[in-house]
C-alpha positions as CSV (number, residue, x, y, z in Angstrom):
1,M,35.2,16.0,-71.3
2,T,37.6,14.2,-73.7
3,S,36.7,13.0,-77.1
4,I,37.1,9.3,-77.8
5,E,36.5,9.6,-81.5
6,P,39.5,8.5,-83.6
7,A,41.6,11.1,-85.4
8,R,40.8,9.4,-88.7
9,R,37.6,7.9,-90.0
10,A,37.5,4.2,-90.9
11,V,37.4,3.5,-94.6
12,P,36.3,0.2,-96.0
13,A,38.6,-1.7,-98.3
14,T,38.8,-0.3,-101.8
15,E,38.2,-2.4,-104.9
16,G,42.0,-2.2,-105.7
17,E,42.9,-3.4,-102.1
18,R,40.5,-6.3,-102.5
19,E,41.9,-7.3,-105.9
20,Q,45.4,-7.2,-104.4
21,M,44.3,-9.3,-101.5
22,E,42.6,-11.9,-103.7
23,A,45.8,-12.3,-105.8
24,A,48.0,-12.5,-102.6
25,F,45.6,-15.0,-101.1
26,R,45.7,-17.3,-104.2
27,A,49.5,-17.0,-104.2
28,A,49.7,-17.9,-100.5
29,L,47.5,-21.0,-101.1
30,E,49.6,-22.0,-104.1
31,Q,52.7,-22.0,-101.8
32,L,51.1,-24.8,-99.7
33,P,52.2,-28.4,-100.5
34,A,49.9,-30.1,-103.0
35,N,48.8,-32.8,-100.5
36,T,47.6,-30.3,-97.9
37,G,44.0,-30.6,-98.8
38,F,42.3,-28.0,-96.7
39,P,38.6,-28.0,-97.2
40,H,36.9,-25.1,-98.9
41,S,35.2,-24.1,-95.6
42,V,38.6,-23.6,-93.9
43,R,39.8,-21.5,-96.8
44,E,36.8,-19.3,-96.6
45,L,37.3,-19.0,-92.8
46,A,40.9,-17.9,-93.5
47,R,40.0,-15.4,-96.2
48,P,38.7,-12.6,-94.0
49,L,41.6,-13.0,-91.6
50,F,44.0,-12.8,-94.5
51,E,42.1,-9.8,-95.9
52,V,42.5,-7.8,-92.7
53,G,46.2,-8.5,-92.5
54,W,46.8,-7.8,-96.1
55,I,44.8,-4.5,-96.2
56,A,46.5,-3.4,-93.0
57,G,49.8,-4.1,-94.6
58,V,48.9,-2.2,-97.8
59,R,47.8,0.8,-95.8
60,T,50.9,0.9,-93.7
61,G,53.3,0.1,-96.5
62,H,54.5,-3.2,-95.2
63,T,53.6,-5.5,-98.1
64,G,56.7,-4.7,-100.1
65,P,58.7,-7.9,-99.2
66,A,55.7,-10.1,-100.2
67,L,55.4,-8.3,-103.5
68,A,59.2,-8.4,-104.1
69,E,59.0,-12.3,-104.4
70,V,60.2,-12.9,-100.8
71,P,57.5,-15.3,-99.8
72,L,56.8,-16.5,-96.3
73,P,57.7,-20.1,-95.7
74,S,54.9,-22.5,-96.7
75,H,54.7,-23.9,-93.1
76,T,53.6,-20.4,-92.0
77,F,50.4,-20.7,-94.1
78,G,50.0,-24.4,-93.3
79,T,50.1,-23.7,-89.5
80,A,47.6,-20.9,-89.8
81,L,45.2,-23.0,-91.9
82,S,45.7,-26.0,-89.6
83,N,44.8,-24.0,-86.6
84,L,41.6,-22.8,-88.4
85,S,40.8,-26.3,-89.4
86,A,41.3,-27.6,-85.9
87,A,39.1,-24.8,-84.6
88,M,36.4,-25.7,-87.1
89,D,36.5,-29.4,-86.2
90,A,36.2,-28.6,-82.5
91,E,33.3,-26.4,-83.2
92,T,31.4,-28.7,-85.5
93,G,32.4,-32.1,-84.0
94,P,33.5,-35.2,-85.6
95,G,32.3,-36.2,-89.1
96,M,31.1,-39.5,-90.5
97,G,33.8,-42.1,-90.7
98,Q,36.1,-40.2,-88.4
99,L,38.0,-41.9,-85.5
100,V,37.1,-40.5,-82.1
101,S,38.2,-41.1,-78.5
102,Y,35.2,-41.8,-76.3
103,H,35.5,-40.5,-72.7
104,G,31.9,-40.3,-71.6
105,S,30.0,-41.6,-68.6
106,Q,30.3,-45.3,-69.5
107,E,33.8,-45.7,-68.2
108,R,34.0,-49.4,-69.2
109,A,33.6,-48.3,-72.9
110,H,36.3,-45.6,-72.9
111,G,38.5,-46.0,-76.1
112,R,38.6,-45.3,-79.8
113,Y,35.7,-45.8,-82.2
114,W,34.6,-44.9,-85.7
115,V,31.6,-42.6,-86.1
116,T,29.1,-44.6,-88.2
117,R,26.0,-42.4,-87.7
118,I,25.2,-38.8,-86.8
119,D,21.7,-37.8,-85.7
120,R,20.9,-34.1,-85.6
121,E,17.6,-32.7,-84.3
122,L,16.3,-29.5,-82.8
123,D,15.3,-29.5,-79.1
124,Y,12.2,-27.7,-77.8
125,R,14.2,-24.4,-77.7
126,G,15.3,-24.7,-81.3
127,R,18.9,-25.5,-80.5
128,E,20.6,-28.3,-82.4
129,S,21.2,-31.6,-80.6
130,V,23.8,-33.9,-82.1
131,R,24.2,-37.6,-81.1
132,Y,26.7,-40.1,-82.5
133,R,26.7,-43.8,-83.1
134,L,30.2,-45.2,-82.4
135,S,31.3,-48.5,-83.8
136,E,34.3,-50.9,-83.9
137,Y,35.6,-52.4,-87.1
138,R,35.7,-56.2,-86.6
139,N,36.0,-59.0,-89.2
140,G,35.4,-56.6,-92.1
141,A,32.3,-55.0,-90.7
142,F,31.3,-52.1,-88.4
143,V,29.8,-53.3,-85.1
144,T,27.8,-50.8,-83.1
145,A,29.4,-50.2,-79.7
146,L,27.6,-47.0,-78.4
147,T,24.6,-45.1,-79.5
148,G,23.2,-41.7,-78.5
149,V,26.6,-40.3,-77.6
150,H,26.8,-36.6,-76.9
151,G,29.5,-34.5,-78.6
152,W,31.1,-33.6,-75.3
153,S,31.8,-37.3,-74.7
154,V,34.1,-37.6,-77.7
155,T,37.2,-36.0,-79.0
156,A,37.7,-36.1,-82.8
157,L,41.0,-37.7,-83.9
158,P,42.7,-36.8,-87.2
159,Q,42.1,-40.2,-88.8
160,H,39.2,-40.8,-91.2
161,W,38.0,-44.2,-92.5
162,Q,39.6,-45.2,-95.8
163,M,38.9,-48.4,-97.7
């Protein structure tokens, strides 16, 4: 019988490794262009991924270039955070005032609309049910086009309503 136990025991991150990681994470965020504007939730989603990579680098001795002021290009961090942001948006659905593409069962209504209401409630099993009100913007006002739209019937687009 062979042993499948690792040769070394796993050791959690030390306080020093966490402090180094926090400083490196702040430095990485500072490299991003000022207008990037990633939400706090995306940054917090990125933090544990960064921590794993950073601590693995510290333990294997491969953080030297980052510490020697040879930073990664800012688009490297921008791409990583954008991917996380897109994943979060896909998971949580569109937000209020966001442009969406409707592709649900009402084929005559397929097109682009603004989300003007989000209704969330629990079903009898305790799972959250989300329904959207979709509107068109005509003559300076939102006009309801569809109500009770399921999340799987819309695709969030990157535009948000701005006055």
